[in-house]
Every structure is written in C-alpha cells, then in structure tokens.
N, C-alpha and C positions, 0 to 999 in steps of 0.2 A: 518576536521570539520564535525561534524555530524549535519545534518539538520532535522528539525521536519516538517513534512507533517501531517496535521490534516484531518482524514477521517470523513466526514460528513453524512455517510450513516444513522446513528441513528437518526440524526435530521430529515432527510427525512422520516424514518420509522415512527417516531412520528407524523409527518405531515400528512402522508398518512392514519395513523389509525383513524384520525377523518375527513379527507377530508378537502378542502379548502386550504389555504396558510400558515396556521401558525402551528408551528413556521416557520418563513421564512428563507429559506436555505441560501439566499444571505446575509441577515442580520447577521446570524451566521458566515458565511464565513468571513465577514468584521471585526466581533468582534474577531475572532480567529487571522486574520492577523494584527490587531491593537494591539493585546497582544503580538505579536512576532513570531507567526508561520511563517516559511519559505516557506510554500506552503500548497496546499489543495489536497485532494484526494477524489474520489468517485468511486464506484464499481457499475455501473448500471447492474441490472440483467434482463434477458428477461421477467421476471414476474412483472417488476416494482414495486417490493414490497418496494423499498425505492428510491434511486436516479433515475430519469427518463431521457430520452433524452433531454427535455427542461432544466433539471438541468445542464446538461453537457454543453449546450449552455451558460447559464447564468454565470456558474462558470469559464469557459474558457475565457469569456469576461472580467470578474473580474479579473482574474489572469494576462491577458495581460495588463489591465489597471494598475494594481498595480505592474507589473514587478516582478511577483513571479511565482514559478513553479507550474503547473497543472499536476498532476498525474492521469491518467485514468486507472483503472483496469478492467479486464474483460477476459472471455473465448472467444478466436478467433474463436473457432469452434463450439459455439452456434449459432443455425439457426436464421437468422431473422425472425421476425414476427410482427404483429400489434403493433405499439408503440415502437418497438425495432429494429432499421434498422441493427443491428449486430454491433460487436465491431470495426471491420475495418472501417466500414461505418462512425461510430462516430468519430473515429480517423482522417478520411479523411476530415470529415466536420470541425472538432474543433481543430486539430492539438495540442494535449497536448504535453508538454515538454517531458513527459515520458509515455510510455504505458507499464503497468505491466501486463503480461499474467498469467492467473491463471486457472488451469484445473477443475474448479467446475462445476458440473452437475446442471441441471435446478431445481431439487428438494432439493438441498444441502442446509442446514440451513445456513451454513457459510463456508468459504474456510478452509479445514482442512487438506490439503495434497498438496505437489508440484507435478511437472510434474515427470513422469516416463520416464527419459531421453533416456533409451534404446529403449523404444517403441515409443516415441513421436518426436525424433529428426528430423527424415526426414521430417515430415509433419510441423515442426515448421520453417524450414529454409526459404520456400517461405513467410510465415507470417512475419517473422522477417524482411526479406529483403524489403517487401512491407512497414512495418511501418518506417524502416530506410529511405526508399525513401521519406517518407512524412516529414521527419525531427525529428521524434521521437526518443528519446532515448528508448532502449528496455530492460525491466527487466524481468526475468523469475522467477516465484514463485518455490522455491526449499526446500526440506526436507534437514535438517542436515543429513550427512552421505550418501547422494546420490552422483551421479557422477557429481558434479557441474561443472567441467571443460567442460563437453559436451556443456554447454551453450555458451561458447566461440566458439566452433566449428559450432554451428548453427547460429552464427553471433550477438548474444546478446551482450549488453554493460554491463550488471549488472545481478546479481540474487538478489532475496528478500528471504532471510531465513525465513521459517515458524517458528515462535518462540512459537507456542502453547505449544508443549511438554516442553520446557524450562520454560514457565510460570506456568505450572501445576506442574513441579518438584520444582520450587521455592517456590510455595505456601505450598508444603508438607515439605518444609525445607531440601530438599536433591537435590540441583540443580547442583552439581559439574559435574556429567556425562553429562547432558544435555547441560551444558555450554561448556565442552570440545568438544562435537560433534559440537556445533555452531563454536566453534573457529577453529577446524580442517577444517571445510568446508569453512569458511571464507579464511583461509590461502590458501586453495587448489584453490579457485576461483581467489584469488588475484595473485597467481602464474600463473594462466592462463591468466591473463590480464583483469580480470573482476572486476568492482566494486561490493560493497557489500552493500545492503539494508537490512532491517529487518522489520518484522511486525507480529502481531497477538498476542493478549492478553498481550502486553506489557503495563505496568502501572507505576505510580510513585513508587509503592513498589519494582518492579524488574528491571526497566529500567537502573538505575545506575550501578547495579551488571553486567548486560548483557554488557554494553558498557566498563565497566572496564576489562571484561574477553574476549571480542572479539574485536580484533584490526581493526582500519580502517573502521568502519562502516560509510558510507556516508550519509544515510537517514533512519530514523524510520517512518514508517506510523502508526499512532495511532488514533483509533476511540472509539471502544466500551468502554473501560476503561476510557478514557478521558471524554466522554460524562456522563458516570455514575458518575464520581467524580464531574463533573461540576454541576450536580443536587444539591449536598450538598454545594459546595464552589463557584459556579458561574463559567461561562465559561472563562472569562478573566483571573481571577486569576489562574485557572487551567492550562490554556495554559502557562501562566508566569512561573508556577512551572515546566512544562515540558521543557521549554527553559532553566531554570536554571540547570536542570539535564544535558541536552545535551551540554550546554555551559561548565560545570564543567568537563565533560568527554572529551571534545575537548581540554580544556586547559591542 
C-alpha cells in the first residue's frame, strides 16, 4: 500500500511572507488529515524560510494525537544556528516516525539531488545509527541511477527517490526513460532490503503513471504541487484526489 504524506512547507512559506500566524499551519495539517492524508512532512531549513523549530513541535504533537506518521526532512550536516538547533537535535526532541536525510545546501532553493553514496556513506553511518537509536525510521534521498544499495550498508531503512527528473520528463511527454530509471533503482533498493519512498514534483498529473511504473512504493511525500492545486480546488478536495490516486495504485 502506498501512503500519502503531505508536505506543509509551502503553507509555512506563505505565512512567513507576511508574518504573523496566518495561514495557520496546524489548521492546514488538520484539514489534510481529515481529508485522508496518511501523514505529514516538513523540511525545516536553517534559514527558517518556511517550517520552523516551533512548527516541528506543533506538528509532532498533532501527529501523536492523531496516531499518524510524522516525517521530518533535513540535512544532518547543516550546522546549528540561532533558531535552528540542527536536524539531529530536532529529531531528539520530537522523535518523528521517519527521518528523511537530504543533502541540500544552505542556499539551495529546493532539494534537487540525492546523496553521493560513494562520497557520503562513511559519514552517514553514525548519523543513521543515532537516528535509529532514537526510534526513527531512516530514509535517504537518492537519485535514480545511483548506487542505492549503499543505503542499506550504512544502516538506512528506506530510500526516497528524487522524482524531479521524472516529473520534468513527464511534462515534456517523454517519461519512459526516467520512469525506467526509477523502476530499476526501486528494484535495486528492494533487493537490498530497503523500502522505497518517492517525492519531488509529483502531482495529480504524473503520480498515477509513476506508481503504475515503479513497483512497491511505500510512501509519496507531496507538497509543492498539492498546495498549488489546492489554491484552485481547495485543500480537502485536493488531498482526497491524491488519496484516490494512491488507493487505486495500491489496489
């Protein structure tokens, strides 16, 4: 069964653009869960451009109260600073069900590549071990075509396939090669004992084809497209449409 986790970063970004507390992140989170989302995701960055440390606290509490999954994304190697205690510290404080590690730099607009496992494997080992000791399932952001089996050797539970190139190819009308690369990487990961998640630029227009072409995807994390679509159609109806897509693929 594929599960839908809604990424709320864009709600926080809209709030931060004006200051104050609107739109209310917790209210948006409740609406997503009421409409059928299986869980929630945020990716707090050190510059606090969208989700902040206090948002992590609020959403972790909400997910515990609702008995749904909380997925916290971030770069474990980004230095702590004022207002940002560091990714491992946030996980230690709030114990997300899943910690998704992403190699994004401070000035990066969005996550646009996975780990270089040949370069990063050794320093990931103690980080993954620390997170698993906290009770977190650990997922590593990975490019299709990379040596995803290395994620198992460093102790991770899952990979999250970076689907940006697939989404771009799908929009151009020629997604076959990108989809085949995602499928091959998913099969490689599963053969190594890893679960497979996916995320980045997945939308109502391309999600069904992705899930039909890539077997055994356990979770999709969707934010940017979902929030954009919700501006036209409303948050709850949009979440329900995504649930219909993942449910159909799971059936």
